[in-house]
C-alpha positions as CSV (number, residue, x, y, z in Angstrom):
1,M,-64.8,-127.6,83.9
2,A,-63.4,-128.5,86.8
3,D,-60.0,-126.2,87.8
4,R,-57.9,-128.3,89.5
5,Y,-57.9,-132.6,89.9
6,A,-57.8,-135.0,92.5
7,V,-56.9,-138.2,91.8
8,W,-57.9,-140.9,93.8
9,F,-56.3,-144.0,94.4
10,C,-58.9,-147.1,96.4
11,A,-60.5,-150.8,96.1
12,G,-61.3,-152.4,92.8
13,S,-62.9,-155.3,94.8
14,A,-66.3,-155.8,95.2
15,T,-66.4,-157.5,99.1
16,I,-64.9,-154.9,101.2
17,D,-67.3,-153.5,103.4
18,P,-70.0,-150.7,102.4
19,K,-68.8,-148.0,104.9
20,F,-66.1,-148.0,103.2
21,N,-67.8,-147.5,99.6
22,I,-70.5,-145.0,101.4
23,L,-67.3,-142.9,102.4
24,A,-66.0,-142.6,99.0
25,D,-69.1,-142.0,97.9
26,K,-69.4,-138.9,99.9
27,A,-65.7,-137.5,99.8
28,V,-65.8,-137.6,96.2
29,R,-69.0,-135.6,96.5
30,A,-67.3,-133.3,99.1
31,A,-64.4,-132.4,96.6
32,C,-66.5,-132.0,93.3
33,E,-68.1,-129.2,95.0
34,L,-65.2,-127.7,96.5
35,G,-64.4,-127.1,93.0
36,Y,-62.3,-130.8,92.2
37,G,-62.5,-133.1,88.8
38,A,-62.0,-136.3,89.3
39,V,-59.1,-139.0,88.1
40,S,-59.7,-142.9,89.2
41,G,-58.8,-146.3,87.6
42,G,-61.6,-145.9,85.5
43,T,-63.4,-149.5,85.7
44,I,-67.2,-150.4,86.6
45,R,-65.2,-152.6,89.8
46,G,-65.4,-151.9,93.4
47,T,-64.5,-147.8,95.0
48,M,-63.0,-147.2,92.0
49,K,-66.7,-147.1,90.4
50,I,-68.1,-145.6,93.0
51,V,-65.6,-143.0,92.2
52,A,-66.6,-142.1,89.2
53,D,-70.4,-143.0,89.6
54,A,-70.0,-140.0,92.5
55,A,-68.5,-137.5,90.4
56,Q,-70.8,-137.8,87.0
57,A,-73.3,-137.7,89.7
58,C,-72.1,-134.4,90.3
59,G,-71.6,-133.1,86.9
60,A,-67.8,-133.2,87.1
61,P,-65.5,-134.0,85.1
62,N,-64.6,-138.2,85.2
63,R,-61.1,-139.2,83.7
64,G,-60.3,-142.7,83.7
65,I,-57.0,-144.6,83.7
66,L,-56.9,-147.5,82.3
67,P,-54.2,-150.4,80.9
68,R,-55.7,-151.5,77.6
69,F,-56.0,-155.1,79.2
70,M,-58.9,-153.8,80.7
71,K,-61.2,-153.5,77.9
72,G,-64.4,-153.4,78.3
73,L,-64.3,-152.6,82.2
74,E,-64.0,-148.5,81.5
75,H,-67.1,-147.0,83.5
76,P,-69.6,-145.8,80.8
77,G,-70.3,-142.1,82.8
78,L,-66.1,-141.1,81.9
79,T,-66.3,-137.4,80.6
80,E,-63.0,-139.1,78.8
81,L,-60.9,-142.2,79.3
82,I,-57.0,-142.5,78.2
83,W,-56.1,-146.3,78.0
84,T,-52.4,-147.1,78.8
85,D,-50.0,-150.2,78.1
86,T,-49.0,-150.9,81.1
87,M,-49.7,-150.3,84.9
88,S,-47.0,-148.0,85.2
89,E,-48.1,-145.6,82.8
90,R,-51.2,-145.8,84.1
91,K,-49.9,-144.6,87.4
92,E,-47.7,-141.7,85.3
93,E,-51.1,-140.9,83.6
94,M,-53.5,-140.9,87.2
95,R,-51.1,-138.7,88.4
96,K,-51.1,-136.0,85.0
97,D,-52.1,-132.4,86.0
98,T,-54.0,-133.4,89.6
99,C,-52.9,-131.6,92.5
100,L,-53.9,-133.5,94.9
101,A,-53.3,-137.5,95.5
102,V,-56.3,-139.3,97.9
103,A,-55.3,-142.7,98.9
104,L,-59.4,-144.3,100.1
105,P,-59.2,-147.8,101.7
106,G,-57.7,-150.3,99.7
107,G,-55.1,-153.0,99.4
108,I,-52.0,-153.1,97.2
109,G,-52.8,-151.6,93.8
110,T,-53.9,-148.6,96.1
111,M,-50.5,-148.8,98.3
112,D,-48.3,-149.8,94.9
113,E,-49.9,-146.2,93.8
114,F,-50.1,-143.9,96.7
115,F,-46.2,-144.6,98.0
116,E,-45.2,-144.3,94.4
117,T,-46.7,-140.7,94.2
118,F,-45.5,-140.4,98.3
119,T,-41.8,-140.7,96.8
120,L,-42.2,-138.5,93.8
121,A,-43.3,-136.0,96.1
122,K,-40.5,-136.3,98.5
123,L,-38.4,-136.0,95.1
124,G,-39.9,-132.6,94.2
125,K,-41.2,-134.9,90.9
126,Y,-45.3,-134.1,92.5
127,D,-46.6,-130.7,94.1
128,G,-49.8,-132.1,94.9
129,R,-51.4,-132.8,98.5
130,L,-51.3,-136.7,99.7
131,V,-54.2,-137.6,102.1
132,A,-54.9,-141.5,103.6
133,F,-57.9,-141.4,104.5
134,N,-57.6,-142.6,107.8
135,Y,-61.5,-144.1,108.2
136,E,-62.0,-146.0,111.7
137,G,-58.4,-146.4,111.6
138,F,-57.5,-147.8,108.7
139,Y,-54.6,-146.3,107.4
140,D,-53.4,-146.5,111.9
141,G,-50.4,-149.0,110.9
142,L,-49.0,-147.0,107.6
143,K,-49.2,-144.0,109.9
144,A,-47.0,-145.6,112.8
145,L,-44.9,-146.9,109.8
146,L,-44.1,-143.9,108.5
147,D,-43.5,-142.7,112.3
148,H,-41.2,-145.3,113.1
149,F,-39.9,-145.0,109.5
150,V,-38.9,-140.8,111.1
151,E,-38.0,-142.4,114.2
152,T,-35.1,-144.7,112.6
153,E,-34.4,-141.9,110.2
154,M,-35.4,-144.0,106.9
155,L,-37.2,-140.7,106.3
156,D,-37.0,-137.3,107.4
157,R,-39.7,-134.9,109.4
158,D,-40.7,-132.8,106.3
159,S,-41.0,-135.8,104.1
160,R,-43.3,-137.6,106.0
161,A,-45.0,-134.4,106.9
162,L,-46.3,-134.2,103.0
163,V,-49.2,-136.9,104.1
164,S,-52.7,-135.8,105.8
165,F,-54.2,-138.5,107.5
166,P,-58.2,-137.1,107.8
167,E,-60.4,-139.2,109.6
168,T,-63.4,-137.9,109.1
169,L,-65.2,-136.1,105.8
170,D,-65.0,-132.7,108.1
171,E,-60.9,-133.1,108.5
172,F,-61.0,-134.3,104.8
173,I,-62.5,-130.7,103.2
174,S,-60.5,-129.2,105.8
175,C,-57.7,-130.8,104.6
176,I,-58.7,-130.6,100.8
177,R,-59.9,-126.8,100.8
């Protein structure tokens, strides 16, 4: 049983560059070795499958959160499966009891989950750490956008500092210790 949980925001697409799934596998395994259980979208698709596979391989608690309309896509290796009625409920349930939110390279769904969590952290309603894994510069644009928000005073520096952008597995491990 893990004493802490990380929520993984990631791609559901099977057509992304395999290097991002290799990264996900290594990152989840590293987090599990540090005592984290995994919470994810819990499906058999894309990077979500890789996250669940890696947690299962490590013997870590592996919670998947799916809206009911995704019935039939649930990963068979989940140690806990939670159904929700809406995507909004899904995001809320994904964050529950986590102390770390990791955005792996992903698309619009990943950004939706990440930005809602970032907003809640800024408002003091999520107290976990926020990490956008900037592997091979994937999140350089996001990093620049947040810095632009600070420069234009749309975001304060303390809130901007809530998000870490590790670029390597070693930096990621240091960030989540």
